[in-house]
C-alpha positions in Angstrom: 0.1 0.1 0.1 1.3 3.5 -1.0 1.1 6.6 1.0 -0.5 9.7 0.1 0.7 13.3 -0.5 -1.1 16.6 -0.8 0.7 17.9 -3.9 -0.5 21.0 -4.7 -3.7 23.5 -3.8 -5.4 26.1 -5.9 -7.3 29.2 -5.2 -10.1 31.1 -7.2 -11.4 34.3 -5.4 -14.2 36.3 -7.1 -13.4 39.8 -8.0 -16.2 41.6 -5.8 -15.2 42.4 -2.0 -18.0 43.7 0.1 -17.2 45.3 3.2 -19.0 45.1 6.6 -19.8 48.9 6.1 -21.2 48.4 2.8 -23.2 45.4 4.1 -24.4 47.3 7.1 -25.3 50.3 4.9 -27.8 48.0 2.9 -29.2 46.2 5.8 -30.0 49.3 8.1 -31.8 50.8 4.9 -34.1 47.4 5.0 -34.3 48.0 8.8 -35.4 51.7 8.6 -38.1 50.8 5.7 -39.5 47.8 7.8 -40.1 49.4 10.8 -41.4 52.4 9.3 -43.9 50.3 7.2 -44.8 48.3 10.4 -45.1 51.3 12.8 -48.6 50.7 14.1 -48.2 47.1 14.5 -44.7 47.4 16.2 -46.3 50.3 18.6 -49.3 47.6 19.3 -46.8 45.0 20.3 -47.8 42.7 17.3 -44.3 42.8 15.4 -41.0 43.2 16.7 -39.2 46.0 15.7 -35.7 45.0 14.1 -32.4 46.4 15.1 -29.8 48.0 13.1 -26.5 46.4 12.7 -22.8 47.9 12.7 -19.6 47.4 11.2 -18.2 47.3 14.9 -20.8 44.5 16.1 -19.9 42.3 13.0 -16.2 42.2 13.7 -16.2 42.0 17.9 -18.9 39.0 16.8 -17.1 37.2 14.2 -13.9 38.7 13.5 -15.1 39.3 10.0 -14.1 42.9 8.1 -15.2 42.0 4.5 -15.9 39.1 2.2 -15.7 38.0 -1.5 -18.8 37.5 -3.3 -19.9 36.3 -7.0 -22.4 39.1 -7.4 -22.2 42.4 -5.3 -25.0 44.1 -7.0 -28.1 42.2 -5.6 -26.6 42.5 -2.0 -26.1 46.2 -2.1 -29.8 46.7 -3.1 -32.1 47.0 -0.1 -35.1 45.6 -2.3 -33.6 42.6 -3.1 -30.7 41.5 -0.7 -29.5 38.4 -2.7 -27.3 37.7 -5.1 -28.1 38.3 -8.8 -26.6 35.0 -10.7 -28.6 34.3 -13.7 -29.6 30.9 -14.6 -27.4 29.4 -17.3 -28.7 27.2 -20.2 -27.7 23.5 -19.8 -25.0 24.0 -22.7 -22.9 26.4 -20.7 -20.9 25.3 -17.5 -22.6 26.2 -14.6 -21.2 28.8 -12.3 -20.0 26.4 -9.6 -18.5 24.0 -11.8 -16.8 27.2 -13.5 -15.1 28.3 -10.2 -14.2 25.0 -9.5 -12.0 24.6 -12.7 -10.6 27.5 -12.1 -9.4 26.8 -8.6 -8.3 23.3 -10.1 -6.5 24.9 -12.8 -4.4 27.0 -10.3 -3.5 24.0 -8.4 -2.5 21.9 -11.7 -0.1 24.9 -12.3 1.3 24.6 -9.3 1.5 21.0 -9.4 3.3 21.1 -12.8 2.6 17.8 -14.1 0.4 16.3 -16.7 -3.4 16.5 -15.9 -3.8 13.1 -17.5 -2.3 11.4 -14.4 -5.8 12.7 -12.3 -7.8 9.8 -12.2 -10.9 11.1 -10.2 -12.4 14.3 -9.6 -14.3 15.1 -6.1 -16.3 18.2 -5.8 -17.0 18.6 -2.0 -19.0 21.2 -0.9 -21.7 22.5 1.4 -24.0 24.3 -1.4 -24.7 22.1 -4.5 -26.6 24.0 -7.1 -28.3 20.9 -8.5 -29.0 17.3 -7.8 -27.5 15.9 -10.9 -25.7 15.5 -13.1 -22.7 15.7 -10.4 -20.9 18.8 -10.9 -17.5 16.7 -10.1 -18.4 15.1 -13.5 -18.8 18.7 -15.5 -15.2 20.0 -14.0 -13.9 16.4 -15.1 -15.2 17.2 -18.6 -14.1 20.7 -18.7 -10.6 19.7 -18.0 -10.4 17.0 -20.1 -9.7 14.3 -17.5 -10.5 10.5 -17.5 -11.2 8.2 -14.8 -14.5 8.7 -12.6 -16.0 11.9 -10.7 -18.4 12.4 -8.3 -20.1 15.1 -5.9 -20.0 14.8 -1.9 -21.4 17.2 0.7 -20.4 17.2 4.6 -21.4 21.0 4.9 -18.3 22.8 6.3 -16.3 19.8 6.7 -16.8 18.7 3.0 -13.1 19.6 2.4 -11.3 17.2 4.9 -13.7 14.7 4.4 -12.6 14.7 0.7 -8.9 15.2 1.4 -9.4 11.6 3.4 -11.5 10.0 0.7 -8.8 11.3 -2.0 -6.3 9.5 0.1 -7.8 6.4 0.5 -8.4 6.1 -3.2 -4.6 6.8 -3.5 -3.6 4.3 -0.6 -5.7 1.6 -2.1 -4.5 2.0 -5.6 -7.6 3.2 -7.0 -5.9 6.6 -8.3 -2.5 7.6 -8.9 -3.7 11.3 -8.2 -6.9 12.6 -7.3 -8.4 16.5 -7.9 -10.8 17.5 -4.8 -12.5 20.8 -5.4 -14.6 22.8 -3.2 -16.6 25.3 -4.9 -18.7 27.6 -2.5 -21.4 30.4 -3.5 -22.6 30.9 0.3 -24.1 34.0 -0.4 -26.8 32.2 -2.4 -28.1 30.2 1.0 -27.8 33.1 3.5 -30.4 35.4 4.9 -29.2 39.1 4.3 -32.0 40.2 6.2 -31.2 38.5 9.8 -29.0 40.6 11.9 -27.2 37.6 13.2 -26.2 36.2 10.3 -26.2 38.4 7.3 -22.3 39.0 7.5 -21.1 35.7 7.9 -20.9 34.0 4.6 -18.5 35.1 1.3 -18.1 32.9 -1.8 -14.8 31.1 -3.1 -13.5 27.9 -4.7 -10.5 26.0 -3.4 -8.5 22.9 -5.1 -6.4 20.1 -3.5 -4.4 17.5 -5.7 -3.5 14.4 -3.7 -1.4 12.0 -5.4 0.8 8.6 -4.5 3.8 9.6 -2.5 6.4 7.7 -4.9 5.3 10.0 -7.7 5.4 13.3 -5.4 8.1 16.0 -5.8 7.9 17.8 -2.5 4.4 18.5 -0.8 2.9 17.3 2.3 3.0 13.8 3.6 -0.6 12.9 4.9 0.4 11.6 8.5 -3.4 10.9 9.4 -6.7 11.4 8.9 -10.2 11.3 11.0 -13.4 12.0 10.5 -16.5 12.4 13.2 -20.3 13.2 12.8 -22.9 13.6 15.6 -26.1 15.0 14.8 -27.2 18.2 15.6 -29.9 20.6 14.2 -28.1 23.6 15.6 -27.0 24.4 12.0 -29.4 23.6 9.1 -30.7 24.5 5.9 -34.1 22.6 4.8 -34.0 24.0 1.2 -34.7 20.9 -1.3 -36.5 19.2 -4.2 -39.2 18.2 -1.3 -40.2 21.4 -0.6 -42.6 21.9 -3.4 -44.3 18.8 -2.5 -45.1 19.7 0.9 -49.1 19.9 0.9 -48.8 23.1 4.1 -46.7 25.0 1.5 -43.3 26.3 1.8 -41.8 27.9 5.2 -39.5 30.2 3.7 -37.6 30.9 6.8 -35.5 27.7 7.3 -34.9 27.3 3.5 -31.8 29.4 4.3 -28.9 29.1 6.6 -30.3 29.0 10.2 -28.0 28.4 13.5 -28.1 28.6 17.1 -24.6 30.5 17.2 -24.0 29.9 21.2 -25.0 26.4 21.3 -22.8 25.6 18.4 -20.2 27.4 20.0 -20.7 25.8 23.3 -20.8 22.3 21.7 -18.2 22.2 18.9 -15.4 23.7 20.4 -14.7 21.0 23.1 -15.9 18.5 20.3 -13.2 19.7 17.8 -10.6 20.2 20.4 -10.4 16.9 22.2 -10.6 15.3 18.5 -7.4 17.1 17.5 -5.7 16.0 21.0 -7.0 12.4 20.8 -5.9 12.0 17.0 -2.4 13.6 17.5 -1.8 11.1 20.4 -2.7 8.2 18.4 -0.1 9.3 15.8 2.3 9.9 18.4 2.1 13.7 17.8 2.6 16.5 20.3 0.1 18.9 19.7 2.0 21.7 21.3 4.5 21.2 18.6 2.4 21.9 15.7 4.1 24.9 13.6 0.5 25.7 12.5 -3.1 24.9 12.6 -5.3 25.7 9.4 -8.7 25.8 11.0 -12.1 26.2 9.4 -13.0 29.9 9.1 -16.3 30.0 11.0 -15.4 32.6 13.9 -12.6 34.1 15.2 -13.3 33.6 18.7 -14.0 29.6 18.2 -10.7 29.4 16.4 -8.7 31.2 19.1 -10.4 28.8 21.9 -9.7 25.9 19.9 -5.9 26.8 19.5 -5.7 27.5 23.1 -7.1 24.2 24.1 -5.1 22.4 21.8 -1.8 24.4 22.5 -2.0 24.8 26.2 -1.8 28.5 25.8 -2.8 31.4 23.7 -1.9 30.7 19.9 0.1 33.2 18.0 -1.2 34.5 14.6 1.5 32.5 13.0 0.2 29.2 14.6 -3.2 29.6 14.1 -4.1 31.3 11.0 -7.1 33.5 10.3 -8.1 34.7 7.1 -11.8 35.1 7.6 -11.2 38.7 8.5 -10.9 38.9 4.6 -12.7 36.0 2.9 -15.4 35.5 5.7 -16.8 32.1 6.5 -16.4 30.4 2.9 -17.9 27.0 4.6 -15.7 23.9 3.3 -12.9 26.1 1.6 -11.9 28.0 4.6 -9.1 25.8 6.0 -8.0 25.1 2.3 -7.5 29.0 1.8 -5.7 29.3 5.0 -3.4 26.4 4.3 -2.8 27.6 0.6 -2.0 31.1 1.5 0.2 30.2 4.7 2.5 27.3 4.3 5.5 28.6 2.4 7.6 28.6 5.3 7.6 25.5 6.2 11.0 23.3 6.4 11.0 19.5 5.6 9.9 17.5 8.6 7.8 20.3 10.2 4.0 19.4 10.9 0.8 21.2 10.7 -3.1 20.5 11.0 -5.8 20.8 8.4 -9.0 21.0 10.5 -12.8 21.6 9.5 -15.8 21.6 11.7 -19.7 22.5 11.0 -23.0 21.2 10.4 -24.0 17.9 11.4 -21.8 18.3 13.3 -19.0 17.2 11.4 -15.2 17.7 12.0 -12.2 16.3 10.2 -8.6 16.4 11.1 -5.7 15.9 8.6 -2.2 16.0 10.3 0.5 16.9 7.5 4.3 16.9 7.3 6.4 18.8 5.1 8.5 16.5 2.7 
């Protein structure tokens, strides 16, 4: 059985950056109109008045300062407050596949090898724009690749689950190299009229190439992977094809992203921290000796707390990479962006951790060592 290596990564960033200030200006314009239109009902206690937001509140609550989005025009329009993404004809590449291909080409260029060596494509993301055909197969065709391809969804942990799956194909002899892509248009499922969550997400696509160790030049040895799931309703999205079949009609409120943020923080932080420490011990790794952690980019306070529990002290910015200030939460892609942007200073033999956590609950750990 061969070992697996993370050989290259790629990143596609949409061209539109949206600041907290721009987001708040739109949200507060909506709040002002809502409260004015419902003034009598609010005065009578029949309707709750909406509370304005602020850039300071957003940054304190999350650490987010801005995010990249596929479309900005619809998000700064108080009448719409949703992205404008026209539906494409079936003859054109879908928008998520197009983003995935861009990230994949970046990874392939960094890899520097014949893409014909890629025997499988996995599209691992939390927000699929259709049930079928699989976007992974669409990406496979756009890149002119052979082999097989499929989609998988484990919410914000999709990338680490995808790396684990890719590594298993490689170590088991099913593929020489696997391309794993994470296209995320999180702005499409976000309720921009909800003060508690309207600022959370951004759009992006990432890519990872996993190949056989004997074929790799440089890269990162995958020392161990571990996956964990535990059912919870605290992060949920009920949008699906059965909505139209519900005799009572569609309840729009839960067809977008909803979460119980405080419960998520209280339950996920210990779950992930314990998982990291236990996995490290099983691999014979002292977690306090990790040079860097590339954690899921959901909330800066969660990442700091997890880092503190794992290292036994406050982590430095170099040890606990934060990119959500610029990208916001990009679901499955967050930990891969962090890894992609902050690993050039590693020397051979130094170790790090790619870690995800999110809806499910789901969590994944991938310990890596620079070759």
